[in-house]
N, C-alpha and C positions, 0 to 999 in steps of 0.2 A: 504494500500500500504506500502510495506517495502522498506526502502532505504538501500542499501549496500554501505559501505564505504571501499574502498580498502586501508587498512592501510599499506600493504606491498608496493603497488605502490606509495603511498604518501611518505613513508619512503625512497624508492629508489630515488624518484624525489628530495627530500631534500639532500640525500647523493650525488647525481650527481651535485648538486649546491654547494657542498663544506661543508655541515653540517656534523658534526661527527655522526657516526652510532648510538651511544647511545642517542644523542640529537634528531636525526631524528626519532628514534623509540618512544621516549618520546613524541615528538610533535604529531606523528600519533595517539598514544593511547589517548592523551589528546583531540585531535580533535574528535575522535570517541566517547569518553566518554562525552564530554561537548557540542560540537556543534551538533552532530547528535541526541543527546537525546532531544534537544529543537525543532527539526523540527516537524511541524504539517502537517498532510496529509489533502487532500480535504475531505476525509471521516470524519476525526476528526472535521473539521470545520462544515460540514453539520450536524453532530450529535449534536454539541453544539448549532448551530442555531435552530435546531428543538426543542431542550429542552427549549431554551429561548422563542421561539414562543409559545410553549405550556404553559409556565409559564405566559407569558403576556396575553394569551387568558383567562386563569383561573382568573387572576387578574381583567381583564376587565369585565368578566362575574360577578364576585363578586361585583365590583363597580356598574355595571348597576343594579344588583339585589338590592343593598343597596339604590340606588337612586329611584328605583321603589317603594320600601317599604316606603321610606321617602315621596314620592309623594302621595302614597295612604293614608298614615297617615295624611298628611296635608289636603288632599281632605276630609277625614273623619272628621277632626276637623272643616273645613269650613262648611260642611253640618250640623254638630251639632249646629254651631253658627247661622245658618239661620233658 
């Protein structure tokens, strides 16, 4: 999803409130450059969540495989001792 920021409308609104034109334009450009660049869409969040879920699944699988190998090793050692 793309967000559009109406810099001209924002600038006009500031000018109608008494802000000088050059200041209003500078504010509008700064808002577009700094504020709008930081917005995250739902699609961005969903993709990040999916990536984190996959990473956690892989880590959990590795942990369980390690525990299984450790358990089998311990069981083998116990069998040899008996």
